[in-house]
C-alpha positions as YAML, in Angstrom:
chain: A
units: angstrom
residues:
- id: 1
  name: MET
  ca: [-75.17, -30.64, -33.21]
- id: 2
  name: LYS
  ca: [-75.02, -27.77, -31.66]
- id: 3
  name: ARG
  ca: [-72.16, -24.94, -32.80]
- id: 4
  name: ILE
  ca: [-69.45, -24.84, -29.48]
- id: 5
  name: ILE
  ca: [-66.59, -22.72, -30.57]
- id: 6
  name: VAL
  ca: [-63.65, -22.39, -27.78]
- id: 7
  name: LEU
  ca: [-64.02, -18.66, -27.52]
- id: 8
  name: THR
  ca: [-67.58, -18.97, -26.20]
- id: 9
  name: GLY
  ca: [-66.98, -20.00, -22.73]
- id: 10
  name: VAL
  ca: [-64.40, -18.03, -21.77]
- id: 11
  name: ILE
  ca: [-63.62, -15.28, -24.25]
- id: 12
  name: THR
  ca: [-67.40, -13.84, -24.01]
- id: 13
  name: LEU
  ca: [-66.76, -13.24, -20.02]
- id: 14
  name: LEU
  ca: [-63.15, -11.83, -20.12]
- id: 15
  name: PHE
  ca: [-64.70, -9.65, -22.34]
- id: 16
  name: SER
  ca: [-67.74, -8.64, -20.70]
- id: 17
  name: VAL
  ca: [-67.03, -6.13, -18.61]
- id: 18
  name: LEU
  ca: [-63.70, -4.35, -18.73]
- id: 19
  name: CYS
  ca: [-62.35, -3.07, -14.83]
- id: 20
  name: PRO
  ca: [-63.00, 0.43, -13.84]
- id: 21
  name: GLY
  ca: [-59.83, 2.45, -12.67]
- id: 22
  name: GLN
  ca: [-58.48, 1.31, -9.12]
- id: 23
  name: GLY
  ca: [-58.81, 4.13, -7.61]
- id: 24
  name: CYS
  ca: [-59.23, 8.21, -7.09]
- id: 25
  name: VAL
  ca: [-58.48, 8.42, -11.13]
- id: 26
  name: ALA
  ca: [-61.78, 7.77, -11.61]
- id: 27
  name: ILE
  ca: [-62.93, 5.43, -14.74]
- id: 28
  name: ARG
  ca: [-66.36, 4.50, -13.94]
- id: 29
  name: GLY
  ca: [-67.82, 0.89, -13.46]
- id: 30
  name: GLY
  ca: [-68.86, -1.23, -16.65]
- id: 31
  name: THR
  ca: [-65.97, 0.95, -18.75]
- id: 32
  name: SER
  ca: [-67.17, -1.03, -21.77]
- id: 33
  name: CYS
  ca: [-70.19, 1.53, -22.88]
- id: 34
  name: SER
  ca: [-71.28, -1.48, -25.68]
- id: 35
  name: GLY
  ca: [-72.43, -3.21, -22.49]
- id: 36
  name: ASN
  ca: [-71.00, -6.29, -21.50]
- id: 37
  name: PHE
  ca: [-69.20, -5.98, -25.45]
- id: 38
  name: GLY
  ca: [-67.39, -9.37, -25.45]
- id: 39
  name: ASN
  ca: [-70.16, -11.69, -24.39]
- id: 40
  name: SER
  ca: [-72.37, -11.33, -28.06]
- id: 41
  name: GLN
  ca: [-69.67, -13.65, -29.41]
- id: 42
  name: ASN
  ca: [-71.86, -16.11, -31.71]
- id: 43
  name: LEU
  ca: [-74.87, -15.13, -30.23]
- id: 44
  name: HIS
  ca: [-77.26, -16.26, -32.93]
- id: 45
  name: GLN
  ca: [-80.29, -14.31, -34.27]
- id: 46
  name: GLY
  ca: [-82.79, -14.51, -31.79]
- id: 47
  name: GLU
  ca: [-80.22, -15.65, -28.95]
- id: 48
  name: PHE
  ca: [-79.52, -13.39, -25.50]
- id: 49
  name: ASN
  ca: [-77.28, -13.81, -22.79]
- id: 50
  name: THR
  ca: [-77.06, -12.35, -19.95]
- id: 51
  name: GLN
  ca: [-74.63, -11.66, -17.20]
- id: 52
  name: LEU
  ca: [-73.86, -10.72, -13.73]
- id: 53
  name: GLY
  ca: [-69.98, -9.33, -12.67]
- id: 54
  name: PHE
  ca: [-69.23, -8.04, -9.34]
- id: 55
  name: ARG
  ca: [-66.11, -6.18, -8.76]
- id: 56
  name: HIS
  ca: [-63.83, -4.46, -5.82]
- id: 57
  name: PHE
  ca: [-60.81, -2.90, -4.88]
- id: 58
  name: LYS
  ca: [-59.16, -0.59, -2.60]
- id: 59
  name: SER
  ca: [-57.35, 2.41, -3.42]
- id: 60
  name: PHE
  ca: [-54.61, 3.62, -0.88]
- id: 61
  name: ARG
  ca: [-51.44, 4.15, -2.16]
- id: 62
  name: HIS
  ca: [-51.08, 7.63, -3.22]
- id: 63
  name: PHE
  ca: [-48.98, 8.20, -6.66]
- id: 64
  name: ARG
  ca: [-47.80, 11.94, -7.59]
- id: 65
  name: GLY
  ca: [-46.35, 11.12, -11.27]
- id: 66
  name: ASP
  ca: [-45.42, 7.44, -11.11]
- id: 67
  name: VAL
  ca: [-43.32, 7.96, -7.53]
- id: 68
  name: GLU
  ca: [-45.30, 6.43, -4.78]
- id: 69
  name: GLU
  ca: [-45.63, 8.65, -1.95]
- id: 70
  name: ILE
  ca: [-44.28, 6.26, 0.91]
- id: 71
  name: ASN
  ca: [-44.84, 8.44, 3.98]
- id: 72
  name: ARG
  ca: [-48.54, 8.78, 3.67]
- id: 73
  name: VAL
  ca: [-49.41, 4.96, 3.97]
- id: 74
  name: LEU
  ca: [-46.49, 5.11, 7.18]
- id: 75
  name: GLU
  ca: [-47.71, 8.77, 8.69]
- id: 76
  name: GLY
  ca: [-51.56, 7.10, 8.15]
- id: 77
  name: THR
  ca: [-52.87, 9.87, 6.59]
- id: 78
  name: GLU
  ca: [-53.78, 7.47, 3.28]
- id: 79
  name: VAL
  ca: [-57.03, 8.57, 1.53]
- id: 80
  name: ILE
  ca: [-58.64, 4.69, 1.82]
- id: 81
  name: ASN
  ca: [-60.95, 4.19, -1.02]
- id: 82
  name: ARG
  ca: [-63.31, 1.18, -1.01]
- id: 83
  name: SER
  ca: [-66.03, 0.25, -4.66]
- id: 84
  name: ASN
  ca: [-67.93, -1.89, -5.25]
- id: 85
  name: PHE
  ca: [-69.60, -2.26, -8.57]
- id: 86
  name: ILE
  ca: [-72.38, -4.74, -9.21]
- id: 87
  name: ASP
  ca: [-73.36, -4.83, -13.43]
- id: 88
  name: VAL
  ca: [-76.37, -6.25, -15.20]
- id: 89
  name: GLY
  ca: [-76.07, -6.56, -18.67]
- id: 90
  name: ILE
  ca: [-78.00, -8.23, -21.14]
- id: 91
  name: ASN
  ca: [-76.62, -8.70, -25.10]
- id: 92
  name: TYR
  ca: [-79.26, -9.86, -28.11]
- id: 93
  name: GLY
  ca: [-78.22, -11.15, -31.45]
- id: 94
  name: LEU
  ca: [-80.32, -9.70, -34.44]
- id: 95
  name: SER
  ca: [-78.13, -12.38, -36.33]
- id: 96
  name: ASP
  ca: [-75.58, -14.11, -36.12]
- id: 97
  name: ARG
  ca: [-73.19, -10.85, -36.70]
- id: 98
  name: PHE
  ca: [-74.99, -7.58, -35.59]
- id: 99
  name: PHE
  ca: [-76.05, -7.21, -31.98]
- id: 100
  name: LEU
  ca: [-77.26, -4.89, -29.46]
- id: 101
  name: SER
  ca: [-76.21, -4.90, -25.83]
- id: 102
  name: LEU
  ca: [-77.29, -2.72, -22.76]
- id: 103
  name: LEU
  ca: [-75.57, -2.33, -19.29]
- id: 104
  name: LEU
  ca: [-77.01, -1.55, -15.92]
- id: 105
  name: PRO
  ca: [-74.24, -0.28, -13.12]
- id: 106
  name: TYR
  ca: [-74.76, -0.61, -9.19]
- id: 107
  name: VAL
  ca: [-71.83, 1.86, -7.15]
- id: 108
  name: SER
  ca: [-71.00, 1.31, -3.63]
- id: 109
  name: HIS
  ca: [-68.62, 3.30, -2.39]
- id: 110
  name: THR
  ca: [-67.23, 4.86, 0.61]
- id: 111
  name: ARG
  ca: [-63.49, 7.40, 1.40]
- id: 112
  name: SER
  ca: [-62.28, 7.38, 4.96]
- id: 113
  name: SER
  ca: [-59.39, 10.52, 5.31]
- id: 114
  name: MET
  ca: [-58.14, 12.89, 7.24]
- id: 115
  name: TYR
  ca: [-57.40, 16.33, 5.03]
- id: 116
  name: GLU
  ca: [-61.26, 16.37, 3.94]
- id: 117
  name: HIS
  ca: [-62.52, 16.38, 7.40]
- id: 118
  name: GLY
  ca: [-59.86, 19.03, 9.77]
- id: 119
  name: GLY
  ca: [-57.13, 18.53, 7.35]
- id: 120
  name: ASN
  ca: [-53.84, 16.22, 7.88]
- id: 121
  name: PRO
  ca: [-51.21, 16.75, 11.01]
- id: 122
  name: PRO
  ca: [-49.43, 18.10, 11.32]
- id: 123
  name: ASN
  ca: [-51.41, 21.44, 10.62]
- id: 124
  name: GLY
  ca: [-54.72, 19.28, 10.40]
- id: 125
  name: LEU
  ca: [-56.85, 17.83, 13.25]
- id: 126
  name: GLY
  ca: [-55.42, 13.87, 12.35]
- id: 127
  name: ASP
  ca: [-59.55, 13.29, 12.43]
- id: 128
  name: ARG
  ca: [-60.49, 10.42, 10.09]
- id: 129
  name: HIS
  ca: [-64.12, 10.34, 9.34]
- id: 130
  name: VAL
  ca: [-65.99, 8.26, 6.32]
- id: 131
  name: THR
  ca: [-68.06, 9.73, 3.57]
- id: 132
  name: SER
  ca: [-70.10, 7.20, 0.81]
- id: 133
  name: SER
  ca: [-72.37, 7.18, -1.86]
- id: 134
  name: ASN
  ca: [-74.89, 4.20, -3.33]
- id: 135
  name: GLY
  ca: [-76.79, 3.62, -6.47]
- id: 136
  name: LEU
  ca: [-77.43, 3.39, -10.08]
- id: 137
  name: ALA
  ca: [-73.99, 4.46, -11.96]
- id: 138
  name: ASP
  ca: [-74.42, 5.66, -16.20]
- id: 139
  name: ILE
  ca: [-76.85, 3.06, -18.32]
- id: 140
  name: ARG
  ca: [-74.94, 2.06, -20.93]
- id: 141
  name: LEU
  ca: [-75.88, 0.74, -24.76]
- id: 142
  name: GLY
  ca: [-74.54, -0.21, -28.07]
- id: 143
  name: ALA
  ca: [-74.25, -1.89, -31.00]
- id: 144
  name: GLY
  ca: [-71.39, -4.62, -33.02]
- id: 145
  name: TYR
  ca: [-70.74, -6.42, -35.58]
- id: 146
  name: TRP
  ca: [-68.43, -9.32, -36.58]
- id: 147
  name: LEU
  ca: [-66.14, -8.17, -39.08]
- id: 148
  name: PHE
  ca: [-65.65, -11.79, -40.03]
- id: 149
  name: ASP
  ca: [-68.41, -15.03, -40.94]
- id: 150
  name: PRO
  ca: [-68.41, -16.80, -38.02]
- id: 151
  name: ALA
  ca: [-69.40, -19.92, -39.92]
- id: 152
  name: ARG
  ca: [-66.22, -19.65, -41.87]
- id: 153
  name: HIS
  ca: [-63.60, -18.82, -39.54]
- id: 154
  name: ASN
  ca: [-62.39, -19.91, -36.12]
- id: 155
  name: PHE
  ca: [-61.64, -15.76, -35.55]
- id: 156
  name: ASN
  ca: [-62.73, -12.79, -35.46]
- id: 157
  name: TYR
  ca: [-62.44, -9.01, -34.89]
- id: 158
  name: ALA
  ca: [-65.36, -6.63, -34.04]
- id: 159
  name: LEU
  ca: [-66.37, -2.64, -33.63]
- id: 160
  name: GLY
  ca: [-68.43, -1.64, -31.77]
- id: 161
  name: LEU
  ca: [-69.99, 1.88, -30.78]
- id: 162
  name: GLY
  ca: [-72.05, 2.38, -27.87]
- id: 163
  name: VAL
  ca: [-74.23, 5.17, -25.77]
- id: 164
  name: LYS
  ca: [-73.33, 6.32, -21.98]
- id: 165
  name: LEU
  ca: [-76.35, 8.00, -20.83]
- id: 166
  name: PRO
  ca: [-75.73, 10.46, -17.54]
- id: 167
  name: THR
  ca: [-78.27, 8.67, -14.79]
- id: 168
  name: GLY
  ca: [-76.01, 8.31, -12.21]
- id: 169
  name: ARG
  ca: [-75.73, 11.25, -10.23]
- id: 170
  name: PHE
  ca: [-73.23, 13.44, -9.64]
- id: 171
  name: ASP
  ca: [-73.98, 15.43, -6.90]
- id: 172
  name: TYR
  ca: [-73.58, 13.16, -4.49]
- id: 173
  name: THR
  ca: [-73.54, 14.47, -0.98]
- id: 174
  name: ASP
  ca: [-72.94, 13.41, 2.59]
- id: 175
  name: THR
  ca: [-71.07, 14.58, 6.36]
- id: 176
  name: PHE
  ca: [-68.01, 16.45, 6.00]
- id: 177
  name: TYR
  ca: [-66.54, 17.08, 9.76]
- id: 178
  name: ASN
  ca: [-64.70, 19.39, 11.37]
- id: 179
  name: GLN
  ca: [-65.78, 22.46, 9.23]
- id: 180
  name: GLY
  ca: [-65.92, 25.92, 9.45]
- id: 181
  name: PRO
  ca: [-63.27, 29.16, 10.50]
- id: 182
  name: ASN
  ca: [-63.20, 27.65, 13.40]
- id: 183
  name: LYS
  ca: [-63.55, 23.70, 12.22]
- id: 184
  name: ASP
  ca: [-66.81, 22.33, 14.72]
- id: 185
  name: GLN
  ca: [-69.34, 22.11, 11.75]
- id: 186
  name: GLU
  ca: [-70.81, 19.20, 10.29]
- id: 187
  name: VAL
  ca: [-71.65, 20.36, 7.31]
- id: 188
  name: ASP
  ca: [-73.16, 18.36, 4.18]
- id: 189
  name: LYS
  ca: [-71.29, 18.73, 1.14]
- id: 190
  name: VAL
  ca: [-70.66, 17.07, -2.25]
- id: 191
  name: VAL
  ca: [-68.47, 14.18, -2.20]
- id: 192
  name: ASP
  ca: [-65.50, 12.79, -3.80]
- id: 193
  name: GLN
  ca: [-65.09, 12.86, -8.04]
- id: 194
  name: SER
  ca: [-64.26, 9.51, -7.37]
- id: 195
  name: ILE
  ca: [-67.04, 8.37, -5.61]
- id: 196
  name: GLN
  ca: [-69.14, 9.89, -7.17]
- id: 197
  name: PRO
  ca: [-71.80, 7.20, -9.02]
- id: 198
  name: GLY
  ca: [-71.97, 8.61, -12.51]
- id: 199
  name: ASP
  ca: [-69.94, 11.49, -14.54]
- id: 200
  name: GLY
  ca: [-73.06, 14.27, -15.85]
- id: 201
  name: GLY
  ca: [-72.07, 14.15, -19.31]
- id: 202
  name: ILE
  ca: [-73.50, 11.86, -22.34]
- id: 203
  name: GLY
  ca: [-70.07, 10.18, -23.89]
- id: 204
  name: ILE
  ca: [-69.71, 7.80, -27.30]
- id: 205
  name: ALA
  ca: [-67.64, 5.07, -26.99]
- id: 206
  name: LEU
  ca: [-65.36, 3.16, -29.75]
- id: 207
  name: GLU
  ca: [-65.09, -0.10, -28.89]
- id: 208
  name: VAL
  ca: [-62.89, -3.61, -31.17]
- id: 209
  name: GLN
  ca: [-62.21, -6.64, -29.77]
- id: 210
  name: GLY
  ca: [-60.84, -9.15, -30.73]
- id: 211
  name: TYR
  ca: [-60.13, -13.19, -30.84]
- id: 212
  name: HIS
  ca: [-57.81, -15.49, -32.65]
- id: 213
  name: PRO
  ca: [-56.98, -19.40, -31.96]
- id: 214
  name: LEU
  ca: [-53.17, -20.11, -32.09]
- id: 215
  name: SER
  ca: [-53.92, -24.30, -31.34]
- id: 216
  name: HIS
  ca: [-57.03, -26.37, -29.95]
- id: 217
  name: SER
  ca: [-56.34, -24.96, -26.78]
- id: 218
  name: ILE
  ca: [-54.73, -21.51, -26.74]
- id: 219
  name: GLY
  ca: [-55.54, -18.39, -28.20]
- id: 220
  name: LEU
  ca: [-54.84, -14.58, -27.92]
- id: 221
  name: SER
  ca: [-57.71, -12.14, -27.44]
- id: 222
  name: THR
  ca: [-58.05, -8.24, -27.01]
- id: 223
  name: ASN
  ca: [-59.92, -5.54, -26.22]
- id: 224
  name: VAL
  ca: [-59.25, -1.57, -27.36]
- id: 225
  name: TYR
  ca: [-61.68, 1.44, -25.96]
- id: 226
  name: TYR
  ca: [-62.31, 5.66, -25.21]
- id: 227
  name: LEU
  ca: [-64.74, 6.73, -24.03]
- id: 228
  name: PHE
  ca: [-64.93, 10.50, -25.77]
- id: 229
  name: ASN
  ca: [-67.15, 12.53, -22.92]
- id: 230
  name: PHE
  ca: [-68.61, 15.88, -25.41]
- id: 231
  name: GLN
  ca: [-69.36, 17.65, -21.73]
- id: 232
  name: GLU
  ca: [-66.67, 20.05, -20.69]
- id: 233
  name: THR
  ca: [-68.18, 20.15, -17.19]
- id: 234
  name: ASN
  ca: [-71.19, 19.18, -14.97]
- id: 235
  name: GLY
  ca: [-71.24, 22.35, -13.34]
- id: 236
  name: VAL
  ca: [-70.93, 20.90, -9.70]
- id: 237
  name: SER
  ca: [-69.01, 22.53, -7.75]
- id: 238
  name: THR
  ca: [-66.47, 20.31, -5.43]
- id: 239
  name: ALA
  ca: [-66.21, 20.38, -1.76]
- id: 240
  name: ASN
  ca: [-63.72, 23.35, -1.75]
- id: 241
  name: GLY
  ca: [-65.03, 25.72, -4.29]
- id: 242
  name: ASN
  ca: [-62.65, 26.16, -6.37]
- id: 243
  name: SER
  ca: [-63.45, 24.28, -9.57]
- id: 244
  name: THR
  ca: [-66.59, 22.40, -10.92]
- id: 245
  name: PHE
  ca: [-66.30, 18.68, -11.92]
- id: 246
  name: SER
  ca: [-64.83, 17.70, -14.69]
- id: 247
  name: CYS
  ca: [-66.38, 15.29, -17.83]
- id: 248
  name: PRO
  ca: [-63.20, 13.22, -18.84]
- id: 249
  name: ASP
  ca: [-62.23, 11.04, -21.78]
- id: 250
  name: GLN
  ca: [-61.80, 7.11, -20.46]
- id: 251
  name: PHE
  ca: [-59.77, 4.48, -22.23]
- id: 252
  name: ALA
  ca: [-58.90, 0.76, -21.94]
- id: 253
  name: LEU
  ca: [-56.62, -1.83, -23.65]
- id: 254
  name: ARG
  ca: [-56.10, -5.58, -22.95]
- id: 255
  name: ILE
  ca: [-54.67, -8.08, -24.47]
- id: 256
  name: GLY
  ca: [-53.71, -11.36, -23.21]
- id: 257
  name: GLY
  ca: [-53.44, -15.46, -23.96]
- id: 258
  name: PHE
  ca: [-56.11, -18.37, -22.86]
- id: 259
  name: TYR
  ca: [-55.82, -21.79, -22.16]
- id: 260
  name: ASN
  ca: [-58.85, -23.86, -22.59]
- id: 261
  name: THR
  ca: [-60.20, -27.95, -21.49]
- id: 262
  name: ARG
  ca: [-62.54, -30.31, -22.77]
- id: 263
  name: SER
  ca: [-63.42, -29.74, -19.18]
- id: 264
  name: GLY
  ca: [-64.81, -26.97, -19.29]
- id: 265
  name: PHE
  ca: [-62.06, -25.01, -17.70]
- id: 266
  name: SER
  ca: [-59.52, -22.27, -18.69]
- id: 267
  name: THR
  ca: [-56.85, -20.35, -17.52]
- id: 268
  name: PHE
  ca: [-56.05, -16.36, -18.52]
- id: 269
  name: LEU
  ca: [-53.18, -14.30, -18.30]
- id: 270
  name: GLY
  ca: [-52.92, -11.02, -19.72]
- id: 271
  name: GLY
  ca: [-52.64, -7.60, -20.12]
- id: 272
  name: ARG
  ca: [-54.09, -4.07, -19.30]
- id: 273
  name: LEU
  ca: [-54.24, -0.06, -19.39]
- id: 274
  name: GLU
  ca: [-56.66, 1.75, -18.19]
- id: 275
  name: GLY
  ca: [-56.39, 5.58, -17.01]
- id: 276
  name: VAL
  ca: [-58.32, 9.52, -18.43]
- id: 277
  name: PRO
  ca: [-56.54, 11.62, -20.38]
- id: 278
  name: ALA
  ca: [-55.22, 14.70, -19.14]
- id: 279
  name: ASN
  ca: [-56.81, 16.47, -22.61]
- id: 280
  name: ASP
  ca: [-60.12, 14.60, -23.97]
- id: 281
  name: VAL
  ca: [-60.00, 14.04, -27.68]
- id: 282
  name: LEU
  ca: [-63.03, 16.51, -28.44]
- id: 283
  name: GLY
  ca: [-64.44, 19.50, -26.28]
- id: 284
  name: GLY
  ca: [-62.36, 21.14, -23.62]
- id: 285
  name: SER
  ca: [-60.61, 19.76, -20.69]
- id: 286
  name: ALA
  ca: [-60.98, 22.42, -17.78]
- id: 287
  name: GLY
  ca: [-62.91, 21.56, -14.17]
- id: 288
  name: TYR
  ca: [-61.31, 18.99, -11.54]
- id: 289
  name: ARG
  ca: [-59.92, 15.79, -12.55]
- id: 290
  name: ARG
  ca: [-57.35, 13.67, -11.67]
- id: 291
  name: PRO
  ca: [-55.24, 11.72, -14.86]
- id: 292
  name: GLY
  ca: [-53.70, 9.39, -15.06]
- id: 293
  name: TYR
  ca: [-53.52, 5.04, -15.79]
- id: 294
  name: ALA
  ca: [-52.41, 1.93, -14.64]
- id: 295
  name: TYR
  ca: [-51.10, -1.22, -16.00]
- id: 296
  name: SER
  ca: [-51.89, -3.89, -14.34]
- id: 297
  name: VAL
  ca: [-51.04, -7.84, -15.03]
- id: 298
  name: GLU
  ca: [-54.03, -9.65, -15.75]
- id: 299
  name: PRO
  ca: [-54.50, -13.85, -14.34]
- id: 300
  name: GLY
  ca: [-58.11, -15.59, -14.20]
- id: 301
  name: VAL
  ca: [-59.78, -18.47, -14.19]
- id: 302
  name: GLY
  ca: [-62.92, -19.64, -15.70]
- id: 303
  name: PHE
  ca: [-65.67, -22.99, -16.52]
- id: 304
  name: SER
  ca: [-67.77, -23.31, -18.89]
- id: 305
  name: LYS
  ca: [-70.84, -25.92, -18.59]
- id: 306
  name: ASN
  ca: [-73.65, -26.24, -20.90]
- id: 307
  name: LYS
  ca: [-75.25, -23.00, -21.52]
- id: 308
  name: PHE
  ca: [-73.73, -21.09, -18.15]
- id: 309
  name: SER
  ca: [-70.10, -19.38, -17.66]
- id: 310
  name: PHE
  ca: [-67.93, -18.64, -15.12]
- id: 311
  name: PHE
  ca: [-65.11, -16.19, -14.84]
- id: 312
  name: ALA
  ca: [-63.06, -14.84, -11.95]
- id: 313
  name: SER
  ca: [-60.28, -12.14, -12.39]
- id: 314
  name: CYS
  ca: [-57.03, -10.55, -10.37]
- id: 315
  name: PRO
  ca: [-55.43, -7.36, -12.26]
- id: 316
  name: LEU
  ca: [-52.12, -6.92, -10.53]
- id: 317
  name: ALA
  ca: [-51.09, -3.28, -10.57]
- id: 318
  name: VAL
  ca: [-47.37, -3.04, -11.76]
- id: 319
  name: TYR
  ca: [-47.36, 0.69, -12.75]
- id: 320
  name: ARG
  ca: [-49.17, 4.05, -11.71]
- id: 321
  name: ASN
  ca: [-48.78, 7.44, -12.73]
- id: 322
  name: ARG
  ca: [-50.75, 10.43, -11.63]
- id: 323
  name: THR
  ca: [-50.52, 12.58, -14.21]
- id: 324
  name: GLN
  ca: [-50.58, 16.39, -14.50]
- id: 325
  name: SER
  ca: [-54.13, 17.38, -15.29]
- id: 326
  name: TYR
  ca: [-55.55, 20.13, -17.51]
- id: 327
  name: GLU
  ca: [-56.22, 22.47, -14.78]
- id: 328
  name: ASP
  ca: [-52.46, 21.81, -13.26]
- id: 329
  name: LYS
  ca: [-50.54, 22.94, -16.12]
- id: 330
  name: ALA
  ca: [-52.90, 26.26, -16.65]
- id: 331
  name: ARG
  ca: [-52.09, 26.98, -12.88]
- id: 332
  name: THR
  ca: [-48.37, 26.75, -13.09]
- id: 333
  name: THR
  ca: [-48.28, 29.01, -16.32]
- id: 334
  name: GLN
  ca: [-51.15, 31.15, -14.50]
- id: 335
  name: THR
  ca: [-48.26, 31.12, -11.14]
- id: 336
  name: GLY
  ca: [-44.92, 30.31, -12.32]
- id: 337
  name: VAL
  ca: [-45.07, 27.76, -9.62]
- id: 338
  name: TYR
  ca: [-44.80, 23.97, -10.68]
- id: 339
  name: ARG
  ca: [-48.28, 22.43, -9.86]
- id: 340
  name: HIS
  ca: [-49.16, 18.66, -9.62]
- id: 341
  name: GLY
  ca: [-51.42, 16.82, -7.90]
- id: 342
  name: ASP
  ca: [-51.87, 13.06, -6.55]
- id: 343
  name: ALA
  ca: [-54.47, 10.01, -7.18]
- id: 344
  name: ALA
  ca: [-54.30, 7.06, -4.86]
- id: 345
  name: PHE
  ca: [-54.29, 3.23, -6.63]
- id: 346
  name: ALA
  ca: [-55.50, 0.32, -5.42]
- id: 347
  name: ASP
  ca: [-52.63, -2.54, -5.93]
- id: 348
  name: TYR
  ca: [-55.71, -5.43, -6.67]
- id: 349
  name: LEU
  ca: [-59.14, -5.59, -8.33]
- id: 350
  name: VAL
  ca: [-60.83, -8.34, -7.64]
- id: 351
  name: SER
  ca: [-63.31, -9.33, -10.53]
- id: 352
  name: LEU
  ca: [-66.80, -11.93, -11.01]
- id: 353
  name: VAL
  ca: [-68.25, -12.88, -13.98]
- id: 354
  name: PHE
  ca: [-71.25, -14.96, -14.29]
- id: 355
  name: SER
  ca: [-73.12, -16.00, -17.42]
- id: 356
  name: TYR
  ca: [-75.93, -17.33, -18.87]
- id: 357
  name: ARG
  ca: [-77.27, -17.49, -22.94]
- id: 358
  name: PHE
  ca: [-80.73, -18.62, -23.97]
- id: 359
  name: GLY
  ca: [-83.19, -18.67, -26.68]
- id: 360
  name: LYS
  ca: [-82.66, -19.64, -30.51]
- id: 361
  name: ALA
  ca: [-83.30, -23.21, -29.29]
- id: 362
  name: GLY
  ca: [-82.21, -25.71, -31.89]
- id: 363
  name: HIS
  ca: [-80.05, -23.75, -34.00]
- id: 364
  name: GLN
  ca: [-78.00, -25.61, -36.85]
- id: 365
  name: GLU
  ca: [-74.02, -26.31, -37.20]
- id: 366
  name: MET
  ca: [-73.00, -23.48, -38.84]
- id: 367
  name: GLY
  ca: [-69.05, -23.47, -38.90]
- id: 368
  name: PRO
  ca: [-65.74, -24.83, -37.67]
- id: 369
  name: THR
  ca: [-65.33, -25.83, -34.11]
- id: 370
  name: ILE
  ca: [-62.38, -25.70, -32.15]
- id: 371
  name: LEU
  ca: [-62.72, -27.25, -28.99]
- id: 372
  name: PRO
  ca: [-65.94, -28.47, -27.54]
- id: 373
  name: LEU
  ca: [-66.46, -27.00, -23.60]
- id: 374
  name: ASN
  ca: [-69.69, -28.81, -22.69]
- id: 375
  name: HIS
  ca: [-72.12, -26.57, -23.92]
...
């Protein structure tokens, strides 16, 4: 009898991709540097798990601190980012507990604004235009290890170590309108940091994930992730030339509960915290960044049959905070005038993940089963 564990169909997808930050707080796509870390669960030696993930969000609500600047939408001066992420991932079981992962991310962004194209009214032209970017983002490689023998436990926790490579462009340019002293020129300039495909730095990620069944059909899952970016800036000047882009740290926390049925359908409800800190743990924190974080409630549904699994979720933002950046604090000290930049956040994010396992056919039963999911 083929070993079937309840979480294979659901939790392998719940952790497949920690979603990107929903707006101008630039958390890159496929946050999990170990590369779809959770899809490694219960992989046997020589077995593969492949994934295709898609995510989309539209950010337009401006926050300074945790206060929304409602006037931006009412006046029509809001910045609107539309972002799409396509991730191709693969995990390979070196053993029943040790695994390797690879994530290949592709991004497509558009950014609509007035302030970048002649300025917001009443002092600016109030002329809205769009800049865009697309292409390969930062590739992630990783390895992980399940702490407990899956043949003897129906719960488990894993430690992961990953590396983020600077493969995505971090100096992407596009046309900006109404430039120059008379605001009558079209100039090719670097696009905003929030729609750059990459950040230009090499990062090291630490991750902990786990699952813990409470009954035959109900259980808990959790994931904690932190990306250390060692490079302070990537050397690319912002469009206004006042600073250079920072290579910031990133963090994410996810916890939730799941309910599984014998028919292969599952539901999930959880909470997530994700963001960019104002100060990095290692290295300097100078350069331009929009730090902040968001709390979201995440409902989701899944289906698993044989070696195929699907999971869809829609994190809904319930709290957003654009924190004061390192540069904000430095300029406040230098000038004596309080400075605190803003950032746009999304209301929700749509996430879809398809997963397929193959290889290592005919492996033997190795431990307790909890609930079949028609695998």
